[in-house]
C-alpha positions as CSV (number, residue, x, y, z in Angstrom):
1,M,-22.9,242.3,190.2
2,K,-21.3,240.1,187.1
3,K,-18.9,238.7,189.2
4,T,-21.5,237.5,192.1
5,L,-23.8,236.2,189.2
6,V,-21.0,234.3,187.7
7,V,-19.8,232.5,191.0
8,L,-23.3,231.6,191.7
9,M,-24.0,230.1,188.2
10,M,-20.3,227.9,189.2
11,I,-22.1,226.6,192.4
12,A,-25.1,225.8,190.6
13,L,-23.5,223.6,187.7
14,C,-21.4,222.0,190.7
15,V,-24.1,220.4,192.5
16,P,-25.1,217.9,190.3
17,L,-21.3,216.8,189.6
18,F,-21.7,214.3,192.9
19,A,-25.1,213.1,191.9
20,Q,-24.2,209.1,193.0
21,G,-23.6,210.4,196.5
22,K,-26.0,211.1,199.7
23,Q,-28.3,214.0,199.2
24,E,-26.7,216.9,201.3
25,T,-27.9,220.1,203.3
26,P,-26.5,223.5,202.8
27,A,-23.5,224.2,204.8
28,P,-23.9,227.6,206.8
29,T,-22.1,230.4,205.7
30,Q,-18.2,230.5,206.7
31,Q,-17.5,233.5,209.2
32,E,-14.0,235.1,209.3
33,T,-12.4,232.9,212.5
34,P,-9.2,232.1,213.2
35,A,-7.6,229.2,212.1
36,P,-9.2,226.1,213.6
37,A,-7.3,223.7,216.2
38,P,-6.1,220.7,213.8
39,A,-8.0,217.3,214.5
40,V,-6.3,214.4,215.7
41,A,-6.7,211.3,213.5
42,A,-8.3,207.8,214.8
43,P,-6.9,204.9,213.2
44,A,-7.5,204.1,209.7
45,Q,-10.6,201.6,209.8
46,A,-10.0,198.4,207.8
47,T,-13.8,197.2,208.6
48,T,-16.6,197.9,206.4
49,T,-18.4,201.1,207.6
50,G,-20.5,201.9,204.3
51,G,-21.4,205.6,203.1
52,S,-19.9,207.7,200.5
53,V,-17.7,210.7,200.5
54,N,-17.5,213.5,197.8
55,A,-13.9,214.1,196.4
56,Y,-12.3,216.3,193.9
57,T,-9.1,215.0,192.6
58,T,-6.1,216.0,190.4
59,L,-4.8,212.4,190.1
60,E,-4.8,211.3,186.7
61,E,-8.6,210.1,186.1
62,P,-7.6,206.3,185.6
63,L,-5.1,206.3,189.1
64,A,-8.0,208.1,190.9
65,A,-10.7,205.7,189.9
66,K,-8.5,202.7,190.9
67,L,-7.4,204.1,194.2
68,F,-10.9,205.2,195.1
69,Q,-12.4,201.5,194.3
70,E,-9.8,199.9,196.3
71,F,-11.0,202.1,199.1
72,E,-14.6,201.3,198.8
73,A,-13.4,197.7,198.7
74,E,-11.2,197.8,202.1
75,T,-13.9,199.9,203.9
76,G,-17.3,199.9,201.8
77,I,-17.2,203.7,201.5
78,H,-18.0,205.0,198.0
79,V,-15.9,208.0,196.5
80,N,-18.1,210.3,194.1
81,F,-15.3,211.9,192.4
82,V,-14.4,214.7,189.9
83,R,-11.2,214.7,188.2
84,L,-10.2,218.8,187.9
85,A,-6.7,220.4,186.8
86,G,-5.2,222.2,190.0
87,G,-5.9,225.7,189.1
88,E,-9.5,224.6,188.5
89,C,-9.7,223.1,191.6
90,V,-9.2,226.2,193.9
91,A,-11.4,228.2,191.2
92,R,-14.0,225.4,192.2
93,L,-13.5,225.6,195.8
94,E,-13.6,229.3,196.1
95,A,-16.7,229.5,194.0
96,E,-18.3,226.9,196.7
97,K,-16.7,228.3,199.6
98,E,-20.3,229.0,201.5
99,N,-21.7,225.9,200.2
100,P,-18.7,223.3,199.8
101,Q,-19.6,220.1,197.6
102,A,-16.5,218.3,197.8
103,S,-15.0,217.3,201.4
104,I,-11.3,216.0,200.5
105,W,-8.6,217.2,197.4
106,V,-6.8,214.4,196.8
107,G,-3.5,215.5,194.5
108,G,-2.9,218.2,192.8
109,V,0.6,220.3,192.7
110,G,1.8,221.5,196.4
111,L,1.5,225.2,195.3
112,D,-2.3,224.9,194.6
113,H,-2.7,223.6,197.9
114,I,-0.8,226.4,199.4
115,T,-2.7,228.7,197.5
116,A,-5.9,227.1,198.7
117,K,-4.9,227.2,202.0
118,S,-4.0,230.8,201.7
119,K,-7.4,231.7,200.7
120,G,-9.2,230.1,203.6
121,L,-10.4,227.3,201.6
122,T,-9.0,223.9,203.5
123,T,-9.1,222.7,207.1
124,P,-6.1,221.6,209.1
125,Y,-6.0,217.9,210.1
126,V,-3.4,215.7,211.8
127,S,-3.4,212.0,210.8
128,R,-2.0,209.5,213.1
129,Y,-0.1,208.2,209.7
130,A,1.4,212.0,208.9
131,S,4.4,210.9,211.2
132,K,5.7,208.8,208.1
133,T,6.0,212.0,206.1
134,P,9.0,214.0,206.6
135,D,8.7,217.8,207.7
136,T,10.0,218.7,204.6
137,F,6.7,217.5,202.7
138,K,4.0,218.4,204.9
139,D,2.4,221.9,206.0
140,P,3.6,222.8,209.4
141,E,0.1,223.9,210.3
142,H,-1.4,220.9,209.0
143,Y,-3.4,222.1,206.3
144,Y,-2.0,219.7,203.7
145,I,0.3,216.9,203.3
146,G,2.7,215.9,200.3
147,L,2.2,212.2,198.5
148,Y,4.5,212.1,196.0
149,V,7.1,214.4,194.4
150,G,7.9,214.7,190.3
151,P,10.1,216.8,188.1
152,L,9.7,218.8,185.2
153,T,11.0,217.1,182.3
154,F,10.8,217.5,178.6
155,V,9.2,214.6,176.6
156,T,10.4,214.4,172.8
157,N,8.7,211.7,170.2
158,L,11.7,210.4,168.5
159,D,9.9,209.7,165.2
160,R,8.7,213.0,164.9
161,A,11.9,214.8,166.0
162,K,13.8,212.8,163.0
163,E,11.1,213.3,160.5
164,L,11.2,217.1,161.3
165,G,15.2,217.3,161.7
166,L,14.6,218.5,165.3
167,D,17.5,217.9,168.0
168,V,16.4,216.4,171.3
169,P,16.1,219.9,173.6
170,K,18.5,219.1,176.6
171,S,17.9,222.7,178.4
172,W,15.3,225.2,179.2
173,A,17.6,227.6,176.7
174,D,17.2,225.1,173.9
175,L,13.5,225.2,174.0
176,L,13.8,229.2,172.7
177,K,15.9,228.0,169.4
178,P,13.9,228.7,166.4
179,Q,13.9,225.3,164.8
180,Y,11.1,224.5,167.4
181,K,8.7,227.3,166.5
182,G,5.2,225.6,166.9
183,Y,6.4,222.2,167.9
184,I,6.2,222.6,171.7
185,R,3.2,222.2,174.0
186,M,2.2,222.9,177.3
187,A,-0.4,223.7,179.5
188,N,-2.2,226.8,180.7
189,P,-0.8,228.3,183.9
190,N,-4.1,229.5,184.6
191,S,-5.9,226.1,184.8
192,S,-2.4,223.5,185.1
193,G,-0.6,223.5,188.5
194,T,2.0,221.9,186.4
195,A,2.4,225.1,183.9
196,Y,2.6,227.5,187.1
197,N,5.5,225.2,188.2
198,V,7.1,225.9,184.9
199,L,6.7,229.7,185.8
200,T,8.2,229.3,189.1
201,T,11.1,227.2,187.7
202,I,12.0,229.4,185.2
203,L,11.6,232.2,187.9
204,D,14.2,230.2,189.9
205,V,16.3,229.6,187.1
206,Y,16.9,233.1,185.8
207,G,16.5,235.0,189.2
208,T,13.8,237.9,188.5
209,E,10.0,238.4,187.6
210,D,11.1,240.1,184.6
211,K,13.4,237.9,183.3
212,M,10.8,234.7,183.8
213,I,8.5,236.8,181.8
214,A,11.0,237.6,178.8
215,Y,11.6,233.9,178.7
216,M,8.2,232.9,178.6
217,K,7.6,235.6,175.8
218,E,10.5,234.0,173.8
219,L,9.2,230.6,174.7
220,D,5.2,231.5,173.4
221,K,6.9,231.9,169.8
222,N,7.4,228.3,169.9
223,I,4.3,227.1,171.7
224,D,1.7,225.6,169.4
225,Q,-1.3,225.5,171.9
226,Y,-1.7,226.0,176.0
227,T,-4.0,223.0,177.3
228,K,-6.2,222.7,180.4
229,S,-4.5,219.8,181.7
230,G,-0.6,219.8,182.7
231,S,-0.6,215.8,181.6
232,A,-2.0,216.4,178.2
233,P,0.9,217.7,176.2
234,G,2.9,214.7,176.8
235,K,0.0,212.2,175.8
236,S,-0.1,214.2,172.5
237,V,3.7,213.6,172.0
238,A,3.0,209.9,172.5
239,T,0.9,209.7,169.5
240,G,2.9,211.7,167.4
241,E,0.6,214.9,167.2
242,I,3.3,217.2,168.4
243,P,7.0,216.1,168.8
244,I,8.0,218.2,172.2
245,A,6.2,218.7,175.5
246,I,7.0,219.9,179.0
247,G,5.4,218.0,181.9
248,Y,6.0,216.0,184.9
249,A,8.6,212.9,184.5
250,H,5.8,210.3,185.9
251,D,3.3,211.3,183.5
252,Q,6.0,210.7,180.5
253,V,7.5,207.4,182.1
254,K,4.2,205.9,182.0
255,L,3.7,206.5,178.3
256,K,7.2,205.4,177.6
257,A,6.2,202.1,179.2
258,A,3.3,201.8,177.4
259,G,5.2,201.7,174.2
260,A,5.8,205.2,172.7
261,N,9.0,205.9,171.2
262,I,9.9,208.8,173.7
263,V,12.8,210.4,175.2
264,I,12.4,212.3,178.5
265,T,15.2,214.9,179.3
266,A,15.9,216.8,182.0
267,P,17.1,220.4,181.6
268,S,20.4,220.8,182.2
269,E,20.0,224.2,184.1
270,G,18.1,222.9,186.9
271,T,14.3,222.0,186.9
272,G,11.3,222.4,189.3
273,Y,9.5,220.0,190.8
274,E,5.7,218.9,192.2
275,L,4.7,217.7,195.7
276,A,1.6,216.2,195.1
277,S,-0.6,216.7,198.2
278,M,-4.0,216.4,199.5
279,S,-6.1,218.5,201.9
280,L,-9.3,218.3,203.7
281,V,-12.1,221.0,202.3
282,K,-13.2,223.5,204.9
283,G,-16.9,223.2,206.0
284,G,-16.6,219.8,203.7
285,K,-20.2,217.5,204.8
286,D,-18.5,214.4,204.4
287,S,-15.7,215.4,207.2
288,V,-15.8,211.7,208.6
289,N,-15.3,209.7,205.5
290,A,-13.2,212.3,204.4
291,K,-10.6,211.7,207.0
292,K,-10.8,208.0,206.8
293,L,-10.0,208.3,202.7
294,Y,-7.3,210.6,203.8
295,D,-5.7,208.2,206.6
296,W,-5.9,205.4,204.5
297,I,-4.0,206.8,201.2
298,L,-1.3,207.9,203.8
299,S,-1.4,204.1,205.4
300,S,-2.5,201.5,203.2
301,P,0.1,199.2,201.1
302,V,-2.7,198.9,198.5
303,A,-2.5,202.8,198.1
304,Q,1.2,202.9,198.0
305,K,1.2,199.7,195.5
306,T,-1.5,201.8,193.4
307,F,0.4,204.7,193.1
308,T,3.7,203.3,191.9
309,E,2.0,201.8,189.2
310,W,2.2,205.1,187.9
311,Y,5.7,205.9,188.2
312,V,5.4,208.2,191.1
313,V,7.8,208.9,193.8
314,L,6.3,208.7,197.2
315,V,7.6,210.8,199.8
316,A,6.6,208.8,203.1
317,D,9.4,207.0,205.4
318,G,9.9,203.4,204.0
319,A,7.2,203.6,200.8
320,L,7.6,201.5,197.6
321,K,9.3,202.8,194.5
322,H,9.1,201.8,191.0
323,P,12.6,200.9,189.5
324,D,11.6,203.4,186.4
325,A,10.5,205.9,188.3
326,L,12.8,209.7,188.1
327,S,13.2,210.9,191.4
328,I,14.4,214.5,192.2
329,N,17.7,212.8,193.8
330,D,18.4,211.7,190.4
331,I,18.9,215.1,188.8
332,K,19.7,218.9,189.3
333,V,16.6,220.5,190.7
334,V,16.4,224.3,191.7
335,N,16.1,225.6,195.3
336,E,12.3,225.9,195.3
337,D,10.2,228.0,197.8
338,M,7.2,226.5,197.9
339,A,5.5,229.0,200.6
340,W,6.6,231.8,198.2
341,D,5.5,230.0,194.8
342,G,2.3,229.3,196.6
343,D,1.2,232.4,198.2
344,A,-2.3,233.7,196.8
345,V,-0.8,237.2,196.3
346,N,2.2,236.1,194.7
347,K,0.6,233.7,192.6
348,T,-2.1,236.4,191.3
349,R,0.8,238.5,190.0
350,L,2.6,236.2,188.6
351,L,-0.4,234.7,186.5
352,D,-1.8,238.5,185.6
353,R,1.6,239.3,184.0
354,W,1.4,236.3,182.0
355,N,-1.9,236.5,180.9
356,N,-1.4,240.6,180.1
357,E,1.9,240.2,178.5
358,I,1.5,236.6,176.9
359,G,-1.8,234.8,177.3
360,S,-4.0,237.5,175.8
361,K,-1.8,238.0,172.7
362,R,-2.4,234.7,171.5
């Protein structure tokens, strides 16, 4: 009963979030049915059509705002969006499953999109522009499509490191050294896809779940705090609040380009990476405009240019690339099994272990 009341309260709190959008009528209760056949996209519309669409996004808020403003300028369709961390978005979609409040989810670690698919929260869609994206970077059943890749890296504030007498860490093993106690920050894997990607990366580096948990227990001794968002720790490094953080390279490169005296390091053992993705929400009320936004993001040169301004490496064939962006082709990466990592059962087990053995003990 308590769980039911919590879910109902979450749904009630979500309804006002899209206050600027059109009024919605409740969606019918979803029944357990076989996976729907993917819809085939019509060409993206360049003409002004008007209307609106409700979206969740895990992109950085300034990037999302600019991207959606450009979409509205071209199509006349206004995007009412809420920015959520990846884990938060999956939880929100699950709470709203019987009455979805958004129709599209833009951005977020691909592992979270895989989890959403396995929970029946998203729906397949075939965009005519998906052919530009290599099969490696999209779901074979068309539930999600990759937008860009970004490796996990360390970021160190050189001024703070010098002040504290700290070496710049160059490996996952380095992060466990006593000299870094209280000087490292990362996100919480329950709310952040970035941090969950850290767990799966350490699993790939060390080989077993027990060894991954053992590593994370040792790392926990050096963590000053776990943040809700994956990009927040890097921002704290840029301001000098904390000397070292773990996050995605594109977020860190943008901070460096803005003038922060930081250095970005890829761990020598190999690192994981995100495949930031996009999905349509199952039962979304604005499905027509959601598909137009989906197609536009995949096809628009304006959208490509906007993404590259945030130093991400787009995966579509022939896409633009910023010269300062760090590609997974430039560093050593682990052999990720995204389907396994994003599977809801596996993810729940790994997070339960982290919570029971690490998170609950802080």
